[in-house]
C-alpha positions as CSV (number, residue, x, y, z in Angstrom):
1,M,-48.7,-0.4,-22.0
2,R,-46.7,-2.2,-24.7
3,D,-47.6,-5.7,-25.8
4,H,-45.3,-7.5,-23.4
5,L,-42.8,-7.2,-20.6
6,E,-39.4,-8.6,-21.3
7,P,-39.0,-12.0,-19.7
8,L,-36.4,-12.6,-17.0
9,A,-33.3,-14.5,-17.7
10,G,-33.8,-18.2,-17.1
11,Q,-37.7,-17.8,-17.1
12,P,-40.3,-18.5,-19.7
13,P,-41.4,-15.5,-21.9
14,A,-44.0,-13.3,-20.3
15,V,-47.5,-13.7,-21.6
16,P,-48.4,-10.7,-23.7
17,V,-50.4,-8.1,-21.8
18,Q,-52.6,-6.2,-24.2
19,R,-54.1,-2.7,-23.7
20,H,-57.6,-3.5,-24.9
21,P,-59.8,-6.6,-25.0
22,P,-59.3,-8.5,-28.2
23,P,-62.1,-8.5,-30.7
24,G,-64.5,-11.4,-30.5
25,G,-65.1,-11.6,-26.8
26,D,-63.3,-11.7,-23.5
27,G,-64.8,-14.7,-21.9
28,P,-64.2,-18.5,-22.1
29,D,-66.2,-18.6,-25.4
30,G,-64.4,-15.6,-27.0
31,A,-61.0,-15.3,-28.6
32,G,-59.4,-13.6,-25.6
33,P,-58.3,-15.0,-22.3
34,G,-60.8,-12.8,-20.4
35,V,-60.3,-9.9,-18.0
36,P,-59.3,-12.0,-15.0
37,G,-56.7,-13.8,-17.0
38,R,-55.3,-10.7,-18.5
39,L,-55.0,-9.1,-15.0
40,A,-53.2,-12.2,-13.7
41,E,-50.8,-12.1,-16.6
42,R,-50.1,-8.4,-16.0
43,L,-49.5,-8.9,-12.3
44,A,-47.2,-11.9,-12.9
45,A,-45.2,-9.8,-15.5
46,L,-44.9,-7.0,-13.0
47,D,-43.8,-9.4,-10.3
48,R,-41.1,-10.8,-12.5
49,A,-39.9,-7.3,-13.4
50,A,-39.8,-6.2,-9.8
51,R,-37.8,-9.3,-8.8
52,R,-35.3,-8.5,-11.6
53,I,-34.9,-4.9,-10.5
54,N,-34.1,-6.1,-7.0
55,S,-31.8,-8.9,-7.9
56,S,-28.5,-7.1,-7.3
57,L,-26.9,-5.1,-4.5
58,D,-24.6,-3.2,-6.9
59,L,-25.7,0.2,-8.0
60,G,-24.6,-0.2,-11.6
61,A,-26.2,-3.6,-12.0
62,T,-29.4,-2.3,-10.4
63,L,-29.6,0.5,-13.0
64,R,-28.8,-2.0,-15.8
65,N,-31.6,-4.3,-14.6
66,L,-34.0,-1.4,-14.5
67,G,-33.1,-0.6,-18.1
68,R,-33.6,-4.2,-19.2
69,V,-37.1,-4.3,-17.6
70,L,-38.3,-1.0,-19.1
71,V,-36.7,-1.3,-22.6
72,P,-38.3,-2.3,-24.9
73,A,-41.3,-3.3,-22.8
74,L,-42.4,0.2,-22.0
75,A,-40.1,2.5,-23.9
76,D,-37.6,2.6,-26.8
77,A,-34.9,4.1,-24.6
78,L,-34.3,5.4,-21.1
79,V,-32.0,7.7,-19.2
80,V,-31.4,7.3,-15.5
81,L,-30.1,10.3,-13.5
82,V,-28.9,9.8,-9.9
83,R,-28.1,12.6,-7.4
84,D,-24.5,13.7,-7.3
85,P,-22.6,13.1,-5.2
86,L,-24.1,9.8,-4.1
87,P,-25.8,10.4,-0.8
88,D,-25.5,8.7,2.6
89,V,-29.0,7.2,2.7
90,E,-28.6,6.2,6.3
91,R,-29.4,9.9,7.1
92,D,-31.7,12.2,5.3
93,P,-29.4,14.0,2.8
94,G,-32.0,16.7,2.1
95,P,-33.1,17.7,-1.4
96,P,-30.7,17.0,-4.3
97,R,-28.7,19.9,-5.7
98,A,-27.4,18.1,-8.8
99,L,-28.1,14.9,-10.8
100,R,-25.6,12.9,-12.9
101,V,-26.5,10.6,-15.8
102,R,-25.6,7.2,-14.5
103,H,-27.1,4.9,-17.1
104,T,-28.6,5.0,-20.5
105,C,-30.3,2.3,-22.6
106,G,-31.2,2.4,-26.3
107,T,-29.9,5.9,-26.8
108,R,-27.0,8.3,-26.7
109,L,-29.3,10.9,-25.3
110,G,-27.9,12.4,-22.1
111,R,-24.4,10.7,-22.3
112,R,-22.8,14.1,-22.6
113,A,-25.1,15.8,-20.1
114,G,-22.8,15.1,-17.2
115,V,-23.9,16.7,-14.0
116,R,-27.2,18.6,-14.2
117,P,-27.9,21.2,-11.5
118,V,-31.3,21.2,-9.8
119,P,-32.3,24.9,-9.8
120,P,-34.2,25.9,-6.7
121,G,-37.9,26.4,-7.4
122,G,-37.6,24.9,-10.9
123,D,-39.6,22.1,-12.6
124,L,-37.0,19.5,-11.7
125,E,-37.0,20.3,-8.0
126,R,-40.8,20.0,-8.0
127,A,-40.7,16.8,-9.9
128,L,-38.2,15.3,-7.5
129,A,-40.4,16.2,-4.5
130,R,-43.4,14.2,-5.8
131,R,-43.8,11.0,-3.9
132,A,-47.4,10.0,-4.9
133,P,-47.8,6.8,-7.0
134,G,-49.3,9.0,-9.7
135,A,-46.1,11.0,-10.0
136,P,-45.1,10.4,-13.7
137,T,-45.0,13.5,-15.8
138,V,-45.6,13.3,-19.6
139,L,-43.3,15.8,-21.2
140,D,-43.5,17.7,-24.5
141,A,-40.1,17.3,-26.1
142,R,-40.6,20.5,-28.1
143,R,-40.8,22.6,-25.0
144,G,-38.3,23.4,-22.3
145,G,-39.1,23.1,-18.6
146,L,-38.4,19.8,-17.0
147,A,-37.1,18.1,-20.1
148,A,-34.5,20.9,-20.7
149,E,-33.4,20.8,-17.1
150,L,-32.9,17.0,-17.3
151,L,-31.1,16.8,-20.7
152,G,-30.3,20.3,-21.8
153,A,-31.8,22.3,-24.7
154,R,-29.2,21.1,-27.2
155,A,-30.1,17.4,-26.6
156,L,-33.8,18.1,-26.9
157,G,-33.2,19.8,-30.2
158,R,-31.9,16.5,-31.6
159,L,-35.1,14.6,-30.9
160,A,-37.3,13.7,-33.7
161,A,-40.7,15.4,-34.0
162,G,-43.4,13.2,-32.3
163,T,-41.0,11.8,-29.6
164,A,-42.8,11.2,-26.3
165,L,-41.0,11.6,-22.9
166,L,-42.1,10.3,-19.5
167,A,-40.3,11.5,-16.4
168,L,-40.6,9.7,-13.0
169,P,-38.8,10.4,-9.7
170,L,-36.8,7.7,-8.0
171,H,-37.4,7.8,-4.3
172,G,-35.6,5.9,-1.6
173,R,-36.8,5.3,1.9
174,Q,-36.0,8.8,3.1
175,A,-35.2,11.1,0.1
176,A,-35.3,11.6,-3.6
177,L,-32.5,9.8,-5.3
178,G,-32.9,10.7,-9.0
179,M,-35.0,10.8,-12.1
180,L,-36.0,8.2,-14.7
181,L,-36.7,9.4,-18.2
182,L,-38.5,7.1,-20.7
183,V,-38.3,7.8,-24.4
184,R,-40.7,6.6,-27.1
185,R,-39.8,7.5,-30.7
186,P,-42.4,8.2,-33.4
187,R,-44.0,5.2,-35.1
188,P,-42.7,4.0,-38.5
189,D,-45.8,5.5,-40.1
190,G,-44.9,8.9,-38.8
191,A,-47.6,9.0,-36.1
192,P,-46.5,10.6,-32.8
193,A,-45.7,8.4,-29.9
194,C,-47.5,8.6,-26.6
195,F,-47.8,7.2,-23.1
196,D,-51.3,6.3,-22.1
197,P,-52.5,6.2,-18.5
198,A,-51.9,2.4,-18.2
199,D,-48.3,2.9,-19.4
200,A,-47.7,5.7,-16.9
201,A,-49.1,3.7,-14.1
202,T,-47.0,0.6,-14.9
203,A,-43.9,2.8,-15.3
204,A,-44.6,4.5,-11.9
205,H,-45.0,1.1,-10.2
206,L,-41.6,-0.1,-11.6
207,A,-40.0,3.3,-10.8
208,T,-41.1,2.8,-7.2
209,H,-39.3,-0.6,-7.1
210,G,-36.3,1.0,-8.9
211,G,-36.0,3.8,-6.3
212,L,-36.1,1.3,-3.4
213,A,-33.5,-0.9,-5.2
214,V,-31.2,2.1,-5.7
215,D,-31.6,3.0,-2.0
216,T,-30.7,-0.6,-1.1
217,A,-27.7,-0.6,-3.4
218,L,-26.4,2.7,-1.9
219,R,-26.9,1.4,1.7
220,Y,-25.0,-1.8,0.8
221,T,-22.2,0.2,-0.9
222,R,-21.9,2.3,2.2
223,E,-21.6,-0.8,4.4
224,W,-19.1,-2.3,2.0
225,E,-17.0,0.8,2.1
226,I,-17.1,1.0,5.9
227,A,-16.2,-2.7,6.2
228,D,-13.4,-2.4,3.6
229,E,-12.0,0.7,5.4
230,L,-12.2,-1.1,8.7
231,Q,-10.4,-4.2,7.4
232,R,-7.7,-2.2,5.7
233,S,-7.1,-0.1,8.8
234,M,-6.6,-3.3,10.8
235,L,-4.1,-4.8,8.3
236,P,-0.4,-3.8,8.6
237,A,0.5,-1.1,6.1
238,H,4.1,-2.0,6.4
239,L,5.7,-5.3,7.6
240,P,8.8,-5.3,9.8
241,Q,11.9,-6.5,7.9
242,P,13.9,-8.6,10.5
243,H,17.4,-9.8,9.7
244,G,17.7,-13.1,7.9
245,V,14.3,-12.9,6.0
246,R,12.8,-10.7,3.4
247,L,9.0,-10.2,3.4
248,A,6.4,-9.0,1.0
249,H,2.6,-9.0,1.2
250,R,-0.5,-8.3,-1.0
251,Y,-4.1,-7.8,-0.1
252,L,-6.8,-7.8,-2.8
253,P,-10.5,-7.2,-1.9
254,G,-13.1,-9.3,-3.5
255,E,-15.9,-7.9,-5.7
256,R,-18.5,-5.7,-4.1
257,G,-21.2,-8.3,-4.6
258,A,-19.2,-10.7,-2.3
259,Q,-19.0,-8.1,0.5
260,V,-15.9,-7.7,2.7
261,G,-14.1,-10.8,4.0
262,G,-12.0,-11.4,7.0
263,D,-8.6,-12.3,5.4
264,W,-5.5,-11.1,7.2
265,Y,-1.7,-11.4,7.3
266,D,0.9,-10.4,9.8
267,S,4.6,-10.6,10.7
268,I,5.8,-10.3,14.3
269,P,9.5,-10.2,15.3
270,L,10.4,-12.5,18.1
271,P,13.5,-12.9,20.4
272,G,16.5,-14.6,18.9
273,N,16.0,-12.9,15.5
274,R,13.1,-15.2,14.8
275,V,9.9,-14.0,13.1
276,A,6.3,-15.2,13.3
277,L,4.4,-15.4,9.9
278,I,0.6,-15.5,10.0
279,T,-2.3,-15.7,7.5
280,G,-5.9,-16.2,8.5
281,D,-9.4,-16.0,7.1
282,V,-12.5,-15.4,9.1
283,M,-15.4,-17.3,7.5
284,G,-18.2,-15.1,6.2
285,H,-18.4,-11.8,4.4
286,S,-19.6,-8.9,6.5
287,L,-18.7,-6.0,8.7
288,T,-18.7,-8.5,11.6
289,S,-16.1,-10.7,9.8
290,A,-13.8,-7.8,9.5
291,A,-14.2,-6.9,13.2
292,V,-13.6,-10.4,14.3
293,M,-10.5,-10.5,12.1
294,G,-9.1,-7.5,13.9
295,Q,-9.8,-9.1,17.3
296,L,-8.0,-12.4,16.3
297,R,-5.1,-10.6,14.8
298,T,-4.6,-8.6,18.0
299,S,-4.8,-11.8,20.0
300,A,-2.3,-13.4,17.8
301,Q,0.1,-10.5,18.3
302,T,-0.2,-10.8,22.0
303,L,0.3,-14.6,22.0
304,A,3.3,-14.3,19.7
305,G,4.8,-11.9,22.2
306,L,4.7,-14.7,24.8
307,D,6.9,-16.8,22.5
308,L,4.5,-19.8,22.6
309,P,4.9,-22.7,20.1
310,P,2.7,-22.3,17.0
311,H,0.2,-25.0,18.1
312,E,-0.2,-23.3,21.5
313,V,-1.0,-20.0,19.7
314,L,-3.7,-21.7,17.7
315,Y,-5.1,-23.3,20.8
316,H,-5.5,-19.9,22.6
317,L,-6.9,-18.3,19.4
318,D,-9.5,-21.1,19.4
319,E,-10.5,-20.3,22.9
320,Q,-10.7,-16.6,22.0
321,A,-13.0,-17.3,19.0
322,Q,-15.3,-19.5,21.1
323,R,-15.7,-16.6,23.6
324,L,-16.7,-14.4,20.6
325,G,-19.4,-16.9,19.6
326,R,-18.4,-20.2,18.0
327,E,-21.3,-20.5,15.6
328,H,-20.6,-17.2,13.9
329,H,-16.9,-16.7,14.3
330,L,-15.0,-19.6,12.7
331,A,-11.6,-18.9,11.1
332,T,-8.8,-20.7,9.5
333,C,-5.2,-19.8,10.2
334,V,-1.6,-20.8,9.5
335,Y,1.0,-19.8,12.1
336,A,4.7,-20.2,11.3
337,V,7.9,-19.3,13.2
338,Y,11.1,-19.0,11.2
339,D,14.5,-19.2,13.0
340,P,17.2,-17.7,10.7
341,I,20.0,-18.9,12.9
342,A,18.9,-22.6,13.0
343,G,17.6,-22.4,9.4
344,R,14.3,-24.1,10.3
345,V,10.6,-23.2,10.3
346,R,7.9,-24.5,12.7
347,I,4.3,-24.4,11.4
348,A,0.9,-25.2,12.7
349,N,-2.4,-25.2,10.7
350,A,-6.0,-24.6,11.7
351,G,-8.1,-25.7,8.8
352,H,-6.2,-23.4,6.4
353,V,-5.0,-24.0,2.8
354,P,-1.4,-25.4,3.0
355,P,1.5,-23.0,2.4
356,V,3.9,-23.5,-0.5
357,L,7.6,-24.0,0.3
358,I,10.1,-23.3,-2.5
359,G,13.5,-24.9,-2.1
360,P,16.9,-23.4,-3.0
361,D,16.9,-25.5,-6.1
362,G,13.6,-24.1,-7.3
363,T,11.4,-27.1,-6.4
364,S,8.1,-26.3,-4.8
365,E,5.8,-28.3,-2.6
366,L,2.5,-27.9,-0.8
367,L,3.3,-28.6,2.8
368,D,1.6,-31.7,4.1
369,L,0.6,-30.3,7.6
370,P,-1.8,-31.8,10.1
371,P,-4.9,-29.9,8.9
372,G,-6.6,-29.4,12.3
373,A,-10.0,-27.8,12.5
374,P,-10.9,-24.1,12.1
375,I,-10.4,-21.8,15.0
376,G,-13.6,-21.5,17.0
377,V,-14.7,-25.2,16.7
378,G,-13.3,-26.1,20.1
379,G,-11.9,-29.2,21.5
380,V,-9.3,-29.6,18.7
381,D,-5.7,-30.8,19.3
382,F,-3.4,-28.7,17.1
383,S,0.1,-29.8,16.4
384,S,3.3,-28.2,15.1
385,V,5.6,-29.5,12.3
386,E,9.3,-28.4,12.1
387,L,10.9,-28.3,8.7
388,P,14.3,-27.3,7.3
389,A,14.3,-23.8,5.8
390,P,17.9,-23.3,4.5
391,P,19.1,-20.0,3.0
392,G,17.8,-19.6,-0.5
393,S,14.4,-21.1,0.3
394,A,11.1,-19.3,0.5
395,L,7.6,-19.7,1.9
396,L,4.3,-18.4,0.6
397,L,1.3,-18.2,2.9
398,F,-2.1,-17.3,1.3
399,T,-5.8,-17.5,1.7
400,D,-8.2,-19.6,-0.3
401,G,-9.4,-16.7,-2.5
402,L,-6.2,-17.1,-4.5
403,V,-6.7,-20.8,-5.5
404,E,-10.5,-21.3,-5.4
405,T,-12.8,-19.5,-7.8
406,R,-16.3,-20.0,-9.1
407,R,-15.0,-22.0,-12.0
408,R,-12.0,-23.7,-10.5
409,P,-12.0,-26.1,-7.6
410,L,-9.6,-25.8,-4.7
411,G,-7.4,-28.8,-5.6
412,T,-6.9,-27.6,-9.1
413,G,-6.0,-24.1,-7.9
414,L,-3.5,-25.4,-5.4
415,E,-1.7,-27.5,-8.0
416,L,-1.7,-24.7,-10.5
417,L,-0.1,-22.4,-7.8
418,R,2.5,-25.0,-6.9
419,A,3.5,-25.5,-10.6
420,R,3.6,-21.7,-11.2
421,L,6.1,-21.3,-8.4
422,A,8.3,-24.2,-9.3
423,G,11.6,-23.5,-11.1
424,G,13.3,-20.3,-12.0
425,N,14.3,-17.5,-9.6
426,R,11.5,-17.0,-7.1
427,L,13.7,-15.8,-4.2
428,D,12.5,-12.2,-4.4
429,P,9.4,-12.0,-2.2
430,E,7.8,-9.3,-4.3
431,Q,8.3,-11.4,-7.4
432,L,6.9,-14.4,-5.5
433,C,3.7,-12.5,-4.8
434,Q,3.4,-11.3,-8.4
435,E,3.9,-14.8,-9.8
436,A,1.3,-16.2,-7.4
437,L,-1.3,-13.6,-8.5
438,R,-0.8,-14.6,-12.2
439,I,-2.9,-17.7,-11.7
440,L,-6.0,-15.6,-11.1
441,P,-8.5,-15.8,-14.0
442,P,-9.7,-12.5,-15.5
443,G,-12.8,-11.0,-14.1
444,D,-14.2,-10.3,-10.7
445,R,-13.2,-12.3,-7.6
446,A,-15.8,-13.7,-5.3
447,D,-13.4,-13.6,-2.3
448,D,-10.7,-11.4,-1.0
449,I,-7.0,-12.5,-1.1
450,A,-4.2,-12.1,1.4
451,L,-0.6,-13.1,0.6
452,L,2.5,-13.2,2.7
453,A,5.8,-14.2,1.1
454,A,9.0,-14.8,3.0
455,A,12.4,-15.3,1.4
456,F,14.8,-17.0,3.8
457,D,18.4,-15.7,3.8
458,G,19.4,-17.0,7.3
459,I,22.1,-15.7,9.6
460,P,25.5,-17.5,9.3
461,A,26.7,-19.4,12.3
462,E,30.0,-17.4,12.4
463,D,27.9,-14.2,13.1
464,V,26.4,-15.7,16.3
465,A,27.9,-16.2,19.7
466,H,25.9,-18.0,22.4
467,W,26.7,-19.1,26.0
468,H,24.9,-20.6,29.0
469,L,26.2,-19.1,32.2
470,Q,25.6,-20.3,35.8
471,P,24.0,-17.7,38.1
472,R,27.0,-17.0,40.3
473,H,28.6,-13.8,41.6
474,E,31.6,-14.1,39.2
475,T,29.3,-14.6,36.1
476,P,29.0,-10.9,35.1
477,G,32.8,-10.6,34.8
478,R,33.0,-13.8,32.7
479,A,30.2,-12.4,30.5
480,R,32.1,-9.2,29.9
481,R,35.2,-11.1,28.8
482,L,33.2,-13.5,26.5
483,A,31.5,-10.5,24.8
484,G,34.8,-8.7,24.4
485,H,36.4,-11.7,22.7
486,A,33.5,-12.0,20.3
487,L,33.6,-8.4,19.3
488,R,37.3,-8.4,18.7
489,R,36.9,-11.5,16.6
490,W,34.3,-9.6,14.5
491,G,36.5,-6.5,14.2
492,L,34.1,-4.5,16.4
493,E,36.6,-3.3,19.0
494,H,35.1,0.2,19.0
495,L,31.9,-1.2,20.5
496,A,33.6,-3.4,23.1
497,E,33.7,-0.9,26.0
498,S,30.0,0.1,25.8
499,C,28.8,-3.4,25.0
500,E,30.8,-5.0,27.9
501,L,29.3,-2.5,30.3
502,M,25.7,-3.2,29.2
503,V,26.3,-7.0,29.2
504,S,27.6,-6.8,32.7
505,E,24.6,-4.8,33.9
506,L,22.0,-7.1,32.3
507,V,23.7,-10.3,33.5
508,T,24.0,-8.9,37.0
509,N,20.2,-8.2,37.0
510,A,19.5,-11.7,35.6
511,I,21.5,-13.7,38.1
512,Q,19.7,-12.0,41.0
513,H,16.4,-13.6,39.9
514,A,17.5,-16.7,38.0
515,T,17.3,-20.3,39.3
516,R,18.7,-21.8,36.1
517,P,21.6,-20.9,33.8
518,V,21.4,-17.5,32.2
519,T,21.7,-17.2,28.4
520,L,23.9,-14.7,26.6
521,R,23.6,-14.3,22.8
522,L,25.4,-11.9,20.5
523,V,24.3,-11.6,16.8
524,R,26.0,-9.6,14.2
525,T,24.0,-8.5,11.2
526,S,23.7,-4.9,10.0
527,L,23.8,-4.1,13.7
528,L,24.9,-5.8,16.9
529,R,22.2,-7.3,19.0
530,C,22.7,-8.7,22.5
531,E,20.1,-10.8,24.4
532,V,20.3,-11.9,28.0
533,G,17.7,-14.5,29.1
534,D,16.7,-16.0,32.4
535,D,13.9,-18.0,33.8
536,S,12.2,-15.3,35.8
537,P,9.0,-13.9,34.2
538,A,9.3,-10.5,36.0
539,L,10.2,-7.8,33.4
540,P,12.7,-5.2,34.5
541,R,11.6,-1.6,35.0
542,T,13.7,1.5,34.9
543,R,13.4,3.6,38.1
544,R,15.1,6.7,39.5
545,A,17.8,5.7,42.0
546,G,18.5,8.0,45.0
547,P,21.9,9.5,45.5
548,E,22.8,7.0,48.2
549,E,21.4,3.9,46.5
550,E,23.8,1.4,44.9
551,R,21.2,-0.4,42.8
552,G,18.7,0.8,40.2
553,R,21.1,2.3,37.7
554,G,21.7,-0.6,35.4
555,L,18.8,-0.1,33.0
556,Q,19.5,3.6,32.9
557,I,23.0,2.8,31.7
558,V,21.6,0.5,29.0
559,A,19.1,3.1,27.9
560,R,21.8,5.7,27.6
561,C,24.4,3.5,25.7
562,A,22.2,1.4,23.4
563,D,20.4,2.6,20.3
564,R,17.4,0.4,21.2
565,W,16.6,-1.9,24.1
566,G,13.6,-3.8,25.4
567,A,12.4,-6.8,27.3
568,T,10.2,-9.7,26.2
569,R,8.4,-12.2,28.4
570,L,8.8,-15.8,27.2
571,G,7.0,-19.0,28.0
572,T,10.0,-20.0,30.2
573,G,11.1,-16.6,31.5
574,K,12.2,-13.4,29.7
575,V,14.8,-11.9,27.5
576,V,16.3,-8.4,27.9
577,W,18.0,-7.1,24.7
578,F,19.8,-4.1,23.3
579,E,21.0,-3.1,19.9
580,Q,24.0,-1.0,18.7
581,R,24.8,0.3,15.2
582,L,28.0,-1.1,13.9
583,T,29.3,2.3,12.8
584,R,29.1,5.6,14.6
């Protein structure tokens, strides 16, 4: 073994471990530390080396650590070959059919080797099959065999005479994962290099740790990929684009060493041309965090469909998280509802970083919302805040990975983001996302990031007609007339006949169940939308009416005449709606 093992970062240098007792004695009265002392030093050095090899869950970092431990302590250079393609170590992948050079240290040897096949019955296949601790193979660089299969004959021909090679298999828990090739160059005096039995035994011990560390890194990488795929599959690939607001989103995963987080975003259309905007972050980084994120996002969509106030949505999400397990499933969340007709936004916060509101004049502010506690704590009173959101303003919701890094505290990041978004033209939501991401420092991110940007355009009051109608027998006729007048005012006479017919049918159904005034709303955007609301929670259902029945045909007429129609249950009843294209 060489004179020393390289010390670990942040630790004192290793005590030299010599091959032979120093002259002059090996006891307390001699010049050396004695056999027990040398053995303790060797074991301590091996322990430090093993801990360094196992200090990372990333495959590349693991191989680099292996190189730092072995070079120059045991060899002048090394080449690490790992089976290609990378195996699924959760199952026995069988014997490897090819190896790829994944890392070199102290040499250019093998960098051009690329993928090396494993010939059946060859020396390389036999070497990979050896699992005994005494598995290292000392190679003669002048001959072919295993060395040629690992590096190729051309690479071997460039080695200096007297070079020593030592090959060791890297084994995981179930299968061979690759080969480790150590290189010792000839001595300066021209004497050939060699690996003695102590060197081979030490290298075999560290190769065992290296194989298990590679196995662990591959298992972690597989779990990270599954969690990342799961999380991405549960995030919306495309956001709806409701009228009166333009939306953009970004999702950036964190570095692999940080595992997968539980950040999410969503946008949900609501009755009255409103839209719900959500960002959330499940605490922790694991496959479980991604799964909990999916459950909370689904629950938020269901609750949004009930048209509950933002603080009520957070309250029910809190209950849901507690049922999942409060000590492991905490989450932060911001839930906002934008009304483009009223030009206002209503927001509630559950322990999340505050959104940034950009005004029409370019000013930006971090919204001072009641912070609340994270979802899952239980017993928290959430509250909603209503703010003006005039046309030309914008809102950015984000998770803490954007503003908090290893070197930058949260408060500094928030102020940096606010200043970045202030001034200039930030009304394009795509540009808003890009500007926000510019505050990220170079390098890996410790946390994932979710962004949701909304540019508020609003819907002008002259494009909205709204009435409250008493539930009486003459109400359907009045509703037809009101709708017809609004359409003629908008120059949509060609839609009047079909629209009046559908309005009459929906209002007729509504007054049969309503105990309070019925609402009728017409909104003109790039299409015509009509909404009829009443206080009955029972949703209408289409049914096949018999030849002699007078009832049951209203929704069939609506389904035939409208381009789209539907019904939404609200907290105070329901809304039945239909849409028509403005041009045919």
